[in-house]
N, C-alpha and C positions, 0 to 999 in steps of 0.2 A: 520799385528799384530792382534792377535785373543783374546786378553784379555783386561780388563779395563786398561786404561792408564790415566795419568794426562794430562790435556789439554796443548797443545802448542799454538803458536800464530795463526797458520792456518792449517786446515786439508782440503785436496782436495779429492773428490771422485765423482763417477758418481751419487750415490744415498745417501741421508741422511734420515734415518728412525728414527722417534721419537716414543719411546714406549718401554715397557719392558715385555709385555705379550707374549703369544704363537703366536699371529698373527704378532706382530712386529718381533719376532725372525724368524718365517717362511718366512716372506717377505725378511728379510736380507739374509737368507740362499738361497732362490730362486734366488735373483739377483746375489749373489756371484757365485752360481753354473752356472749361465748363462754367466759368464765372466765379470761382472761389479764390479767395486770397490765400497765398501759399508762402510758408517759410521753409526753405530747403537748408537743412543744417548739415554742413560738410565738415570733416576734420580739418584742423589747421593746415595740413599739408595737401588738402584735397581740392583747392581752388582750381577751376578750369584753366588749363594751359592756354597760352596765346595761340590763336589759329595759325596754321602754317602759312608761310609766305607764298603768294601766288606763283604758281609754276614750279615750286620746290618739290622735288621728288622725294617721297618718304619710303623708308624700307618697309618691307612687308611685315605686318604684325604677326607674331607667332600665336597670339591668342585670337581664335576665330570662333564664330557661332554658326550653327546650321539652323537658321531661323525658319520656322514653319509658317503656314498661312495665317494662323492666329496672330503671330507677331507682325507679319506683313500688313494685315488688315488694321491692326491697332496703330502701327507707325505711320501707315498711309493716312489714316483718319486724323492724325495729329500733324500732318504735313512734314513729317520727318523722313519718310522713305524717299520722297523726291529730292531731299537735300543730301542724301548719301552720294558719295562719289561712285557713280554707276560703273565706271571703268575698273573698280576694285571689288565689284560684287560678282560672284559666280553662281549661276543657277545649277542645281543638282537635278539632272534629268533622269538618273536611275541610280540604284544602289545594289551592289553585289556583296552578299554575305557568304563567307566561305568558312567551313568547319576545319577540323584538324585531323591528324592521323593519316593512316595509309589510304583510306577511302573517305576523304572529306566530303561532307554534304555541302550543298550550296542552295541559296535562294536568291532570286533577283526581283527587285521592285522597280517599276518604271512609271514615268508620268503618264504615258499613254494608257497603261492599264488602270491607273487611278483616275483617268478622265480629267486631268489637269494639265496646265502648261508646263509646270515644273513641280518637283517634289518639295524643294526647299531652296534657300539661298545661303551661300557662305559669305559671311560679312565679318570683316576685321573689327575687333573691339575698338580700335582707334577711330576707324571710319564712323562707326555707330555713335561713339561719344562726341566726336566733333560735330556731327549733325545735330545731336541733342543740345550740345552747348550753344550752338548757333541759334537754335530755336528758343532756348531759354533766355538768351540775351534780348530777344524781342517780345517775350511773353509778358502779358499784363499781370500785375499783382503778384510777382514772384520776388521774394526777398531772399537772397542767398547769403547766409551767415557762415563765416569760417570760424568755428569755435568747437569746443568739446563739451558735450552734455555730461552732467554729473548727477542729476536727479530728475526723476519723473514722478509727478503726483497727479492723480486723477480724482475727479469728484462728480457730483450729479450734473454740474453745469459746464464742465469742460476739463481740460488738462493743462498742466504747466510743465515746461522743460527748463530746468535751471542750468545755466552754462557755467563754465569754469571761472569766468570773470564776474559772476554774480548776477548777470543779466538773466531775464526770464522770457521765454516764449510762451504766450498764452494762446490756446486754440481749442477748437471743438473736437478735433481728432488728431491723434499722433499715428503716423505710419512708419513702422519699422522696416526699412529697406537697407539695413546695414549688415547684410551678409550672414554667413553661417555662424559666426561667433557674436550674434546680435546683442548689442548693449540694450536695446529696447526690450527684447524678449527677456533678458535677464532681469530687468527692472520690474517685469510683470510676474516674476516667479513662475513662469510657465515651464513645467518639466519637459524632458525630452528623452527619446531613445537615441543612443549614439553607438555606432560601431565603425571602427576603422576597417577598411578593406586591405590594409597592409600593402597598398599599391600607390604608385604615383603616376600621374599623367605627364608623360614627357612630350613636349610640344616643340615643333620647329617646322621650317619650310624648305622645300626642294624644288628645283626645276626638274622637268622630266623630258626624256629624249623622244617620247611618243605622245601624241595628243591623248588627253584623258577622256575626251568626249562627254564631259559633264557627269562622269560616273564616280560615285563615292564607293570606295572599296573598304570592307571591314573583314578582318581575319580573326577568328577565335582560335588561338594557338594552344590552349590548355595551360601548361605550366609557365609559359612566357607571357600570358596575359592577352589583351585584346588590342589589335593594331588597326587603326583607321587612317586611310589616306583620302583626304577630301579635296575636291577640285577647287583651285583658285583660277582667276582669270589668266588667259594665256596658257602656256605649257608649264604650269606650276601646280604643286600640291602641298597641302598642309598635313603634317603628321600629328596624330594624337595616339600615343602608345600608352595604354593603361598597363603598366608593368609592375610585377611584384617588387617590393622595396629593394631586395638584393640586386635584381636585374636593373632596376632604375638607377642604382648607384653606379653600376657598370656603364650603362648608357650615358650617364652624365659625365663620366670620366673619359669616355672615348671621344675621338674626334667625330665631327659630323660626316666626314668621309667614310669612317668605319661604320657609322650608323647607316649610311646609304648602302653599303655593301650588304648589311643584314637585311635591309628592306628589299634589295634586288633579288635575294634568294627567296624571300617570302612572296613577292609579287610575280615571280616567274617571268620577268621581262615584259609584263603587260604594259608598263609605263616607260620602258626603255631605261637608259642610264639616268640615275638620279644624282643631282649635284646640289650641294648646299647653296641656298640663296645668299647673296652678299648684301650687307655685312652679315656674317654668321650670327645666329642667335638661337638659344635653346633655353627652355624653362621647364621646371617640373612642379607639379601641384599635388599635395597629398589628397587621396580619395577616401571618402567616408560617407556613411549614411547618417543623416540627422533627421529625426522624425519628432518634431514638437508635439506635445499633447493637445495643443490648441493653437489656432492662428489668430485668435482675437482675445482681447481682455477689455475691461471697462475703458472706453475711449481710445482703444488701441487696436490697430489692424497690422498684421505682418504680411509682407509680400516678398517674393523672390527667395533667396537662400535663407533669409531669416525665418521663412515659413517651412522650408524643406530643402534638404540637400540630397541629391541622388547620384548614383554612379553615372559617369558620362558616356557609357557604352551606346546609348541611344541618341546622345547629343541633344537632350531635351531639357536640361536644367534651366537654361535661359528661357526657353519657350514656356515652361511652367510659370516662370516669373512674369512674363508678359501676359499670360492668361490670368494670373492673379490680378494684375493691374486692370485689365479689361473688365473682369468680374466686379472688382471694387468700384470702378467708375460707373458701371452699369447699375449696380445695386444702389449706390448713393443717388444717382440721377432718378431712379424709380421710386424713391422713398416718398411717403406721405408728406404733405406740405408742413404738417405740424411737427415733424420729426427732425432733429438735428442730424448732421452728417455723422456724428459720433454716437448716435442713439444705439442702445443695446440691441434692439430688434433689428436695426439696419445691419449692424455688424454680424449678428447671428445669421442673417440671410446670406451675407458674403461668405461666411464659413461653410454653410450648407452648400452653397453654389460651387465651392472648390473641392469639397470633400472627396467625391467620387473620382474626379480626374486625377487629383494628386495621389490618392491611394492606389489607383490602377498603375500609375507610372512608377510609384515606389515598389509595388509588388513585382512589376515586370522587370525593372532594371535590377533589383536585388536578386530576383529569382534567376535571371539570365546570368548575372555575374557569378552566382553560386554554381549553376549548372555547368557553365563553360569553364569554370575554374577548377572543377574536379578533374584529377588526372588519373582516373581509373578507366581501364579499357571498356568494361561493360557500359559505363556512363557515356564514354566517347562514342560508342557504336549507336546508342539510343539517340543521342543528340544529333548526330549526323543523319540518321534516318529521319528524325523530325524535320530537319532543314529540307531534305529532299521531298518529304511528304507535303510540307507547306508550299513548296514551289509548284506542286501539282494541284493546289486548291485555290483557284483564282478568286472565288468569292471571299474566302477567309483572308487572302492577301489584301484584297480591296478594303476590307473592314479594318485590318491592322494599319494600312496606309492612311485611311481616313482619320483614324484616331491620332496617329503620329503627326499628321498635317494640321491637326486642330479642327478638323471638319466633322 
């Protein structure tokens, strides 16, 4: 059954996935295509929306992702990438990072130097989820249940998830893909380290008067936070401004026209006149670091934001989640025949496989956020010199790009 159902007394499956975002849906699709029966448990308000009418033009989503090669490979293997609306996907051919102060440093990364066709792809959240929803409608052995989980119990032979209507999902493995405030993680009593950055990501879209040529721009401004303008198809860009809370309040009160004026000063006319896309839309998201002490528990694996939340300055939060899914699917597929997919040793291998990649990204994003958030002149000088030095070290740049691309 491939559509939301009302709960019955008991649902049996190999895997129960809790969550309703792109990571949860990709996990469900991956396990289903590997031959496992799947229950996807979504919140009551989280049933997939009806697909858009043919030919209907949709506004540009303000929530976008810079998907790397790991994400691309996984989605392509699941036949999802080809189902995206390609006219709404923009390749990133190069990235320009600019420092702050009177003598700002800068560093540029490009696809040619990385020996790839493109560094990343900018994809709207809506475009990605519509492709995943379409794939799930035709996936074998996927049961989507719209209900709220209230209890998780695990044992030697499996796990059960009790729903708010008394129904039970019985499975060999529970996957928590339910975001930074994960209910599944909380049920497992997994401790975590939490820190607020006292910033919010302000996101919206603009048209630009000059072609962006597939360049993603990022400015480290010191006390005003980190500003990124990402290429969208055509002469459009997507803004992600990681702004301190007080500035974020101001940005959210201002009109998008006033925000465009701020960006024009910052971009020094590189993109020409910026105009808000119609209909106007802007959102803000609190930024934080969440570092759980474990990403597995008996019969439970965490993926995506349930397993880690990082600062968005590198744009790799979603990519870490896709890498989690790829690692989990690969580890389960490679298990010994006698082992269950929820076996303790299998899950331990998954945790080991993700430890280094996640730790490096956490350290990098947190370190850069701290370094470029400091508003002291000596620190400003050192970080700008660092950007200039990095730009002159092609081998180091290639290594950094390879890691960022998931290669």
